[in-house]
C-alpha positions, 0 to 999 in steps of 0.5 A: 460572490462565489469564489469558485467563479475564479476556478475557470479563470485560473484554469484559463491561464494555461491556455497561454502555456498550451499556446507556446508549447509547454506540455500539459503534464508541466502546467501545474509546476507553472501554475502553483507559484503564481497561484501562491502569489495571488493567495499570499498578496490577497491575504497580506493586503487584507491583513494590512487593511485589518490592522489599519481598521483596528488601530484607526486611520489617523493613528495608523498614519502616525506609526513609525515604519519600524513599529509598523513592521513589528506589528505586521511581523507579529501577525506571522503571516509574512510581509512584502516591503514592495506592497506595503511601502509602494502601495503597489500590487501585482496588478499595478506592476503589470500596467507599466510594460517598460518597468515590469521586469524591474518592478516584478524582480523588486516585488518578489525580493520584497517578501520576507525570507520564509516566503521567498524560500517557499516561492523559490525566489532565490532558489539554488539547485536543490532548494526549489520548493515552488521554484518561481525563479526557474518558472520565470526563466522558462516564461521569459524564454518563451516571451510570455512572462508579462502576459502570463503574470497579467492573467494572474494579476486579474484574479482578485482574492482579497474579498474572500476569507481563509476558508473560501480561499482554501475551497478554491485551492482544493478545486484547483489542486484537484485539477492539477492532480488530474493531469499530473499523473501522480501515484493514485491518491497521492496528491489530492483527496476528493472533497466528498471523502474529506467531508466523510472523514470530518463527519466521522471525526466529529461523531467521536469528539465533544465540546471542550475547553481543551485544544484539539490537535490534528495531524497529517503525516503526508499532508500534501498541499494540506487539502485534507488536513485544513479541510477536516479542520474547517469542517470541525470548526463549523460544528464545534466551538473547540479550538483546533491546531493543525500539524502536517509534514510532507516531502513533496517540495511544491505541495509542502510550500503550498501547505506551508503558505496556507498554515500562516493564515491559520491559528498556530498551524505547523507544517514541516518539510521532510520524509516522515518515515525517516525524519519525523519533525513532530517526534515528541508530539502526540495528537487527538486526531490523525488523518492521512492519505499515504501514497499507495504501492510506493517503494521505500527502497531509497531509504531502506537503511534508515527504516530498518535501523529506526530507533523510535520504536514505532515500526513493530514490523517492516512490511514489503519494500514495494509498498510503504502504506503500513509503515505510515499506518504504524507511524500514525498509531504511534502518534495517537495520544491515550484517547486519540482517534483517526481516519486513514485512507488506503487501498485494498493491500493493507487489508489482505496482502502478505500471508500469515507470519508476514510482516503485513499480517503481523501489523494487522494482528498487532493493530487488532491485538491493541484494539485500536481498529474500530472500523473499516469502511469500503468506499465506492470504486471511481471515487478518486481522481487518478484510480478507479479501484476500491479504497478504504477508510480505517477508522482508529480509536484508542477511546472505544466505547465499552461495547465497541471494545475488542470488536471491529465493524466492517461497512460496505459503503460501495453503493453509497454514492451519487453518480457525477453528471460529468466525470472528473478524470477517473472520478465518476462517483461521489459520496453525497451528503445523505450517504455520508450521514447514513454511513456515520449513523451506521458507525455510531449505532455499531450494529449489523444492518444490510451493509454493515457487520460487527465482529469480535476482532478474532473473526479476522484471525486464522490459523496457518497450521503447518504439517508434514504429510507422509505420502502412502501407496495405493494400499495406504502404506508408506516406506516410513512405516518400515523404518526404525523410530527416529530414522528417515531413510535406509542406505543401500550398498548398490552394485549398479544404478541404471536410468535406461540410458546410462548405467553406473557401476562404480560408486567411488570414482577416483579416475576420469577421462583426461581427454575430456576433463582437466581434473576430477573436480572438472569431471564432477562438475561437468558430468557426474553432477548434472547426471545425478541431478537429472535422475527422477525415480518417478519419471525414468525407469530408475533401477538400483541393483544391490546384492539383495535385489533390484529397487525401483518405484512403481508409478501405477502402484505408487510404491517402492518395489524390491524385486529379488534375484535367483541368488538372493531370494529370501523366503520372507521377502517373496513369500505370497508375492509374484515375480519375487516382488515385494511392495515397500510402501510409498517412498523416495530413491535419493541419489547423491554425489559429493566431491571429497578432498584427498586425505592421509588414507584416501585420494581425492574421489567422487562418492555416489550414495543411494538411500531409500527414504520416506516420502514426505512433504510440508503442507499448510492448512488454513483453519478458523481461529479461536481465542481460547487456546484449548478450544483452538487446538481442539478445532485444529485436531477436528479439522485434521481428522475430518479433512486429512487422511494421510499420516502427518506430523504437526509443525509450527502454527502461525496466526494470521490476520486478513480482512476480506470484504469480498468473503463477508459481503459476497453477493452471488450473481443471480442466475437466469431461469432455465425457461428464459435461457431456452426462450432466448435460444429459440429466438436466436435459432429463428433468427438464424433460419431467417438469415439462411433463407435470405442467403439462399434467395 
């Protein structure tokens, strides 16, 4: 009997919710606690029957009640007094309409303390988890509690084992993800992606008598964590143990309930980034699908003051993916490996020197990244974007060390016959095996390439450029070494609309301004800020002559006057003008407080300075320091023609699949284009004839 026959029946329970006006987006919150009920009941009854079979019918009947409960508690799967003592299930309770409310309440209160907490039987505000108490209150108000419970009671999961129930749970949670509008990829990872992750992990581990510890720091309802474990158990006889943590109340409760029916599985509730429940543990395998693009502003203080040492760099507050990535790396044991699902931002967000780039560089420097796999679009239920598997490995084979493989698996899929939300494709078994074989071979093929890790590094070289005029001259060349400008002693300054002749202002128009400071803020400061020597005819007159900027020639000009003509300035120049080279006219104003020798005043200064600008060049990186400097110098000699000074050099890291696997669009042949144009022209002529007729 296939357990998936119950998928449609479980989903049909929502028809009753729809009929009484409950919004579709709220259905998961009504369905989760009842789905948990039927899962728990089926497993408890099966556990009880197995105990009876193991001990023997007669011997079992003679066991005292206290001893029996000790045996049940030893199983670690919880218990329910109502089921075990009254021998009644949810189906039995629903048969008597008159006693239903009392019996259902006794049934819920008959669970052990942990189960009641997870279900939210006695929940107070802030401790809800599955919040069955709140759901029951709403269903009673709609007068459908009995009818809704009857539908769930018809779902008999007792004939199925843990793995089969987990499979059903994954299918149901996927449907919840479709309608719950959660952040993309936050709630549910598709079965085919989980299968691919499990295949990758299986290719890296071996049979052993040592325990394999598997960890998911954002385990949600446990579908990835338990799905990977089940697939590993199908391939290996090795003992496994799962560890997971999640902050979402309902999903944690589902995972916690599931964990009790697995050997020594440990699921904890809480925010992994601020309260790591497994702070003293390391793991053989880590898996995760952290939420994409979710802000961590709400716990910024905890992150920035984290004392664990796991966060080497703090990324943008708008996206916590790389915080989870650093956490997972810190949880790997000395030979651990993992597979982590991310969107594209972790590959290339942030410039060189940013936390994001530095995290990528730290990971590659540490040689923990073995491969990055690009999955097809339309793979997840809530998003159509590209997603990526980061394959982490602290136990690389010798020929894999200091190398990273990129696998472009964007075409490795089979179209679904029917879309599931945004999911239109799946990585089928043949594609999964092909991807894993490629990763294992670790050689270039038509959709994968192996690189030295430094291939992804780049120099972001900062330089200070000195601008020059049309003759290639700069004002900086006229300045003495170490000087950046030449102060002028102006007689006047004019921008064509206003002329200043006083450069130390101590008086002001008292009809317009209340104080000299008021005059400075409202008049002088805005006027000085508006001056633009390139956009306006800004002229500074000194005893030497007039200084201004010639836009056409891109140079400062000194035009001598009849009183101050100096032969060395105007010799060979027309109109007594001399080009001083490209530079700036800088006008500043400052309000000075009164001193013992001077009154309060506004001082205006004018200076000619060199025209420089900071720029950056992106240059390929060489791991040899000397070769790297030679490459930078060669790049500058080839591409930079202006005078410049070297500033800081920052090494960045990005992984860009588009650049590496770019396929140029095939252009149409010219003859085909001309043929199409001729055909369109003939069609237009026929239309014209029809109109004229």
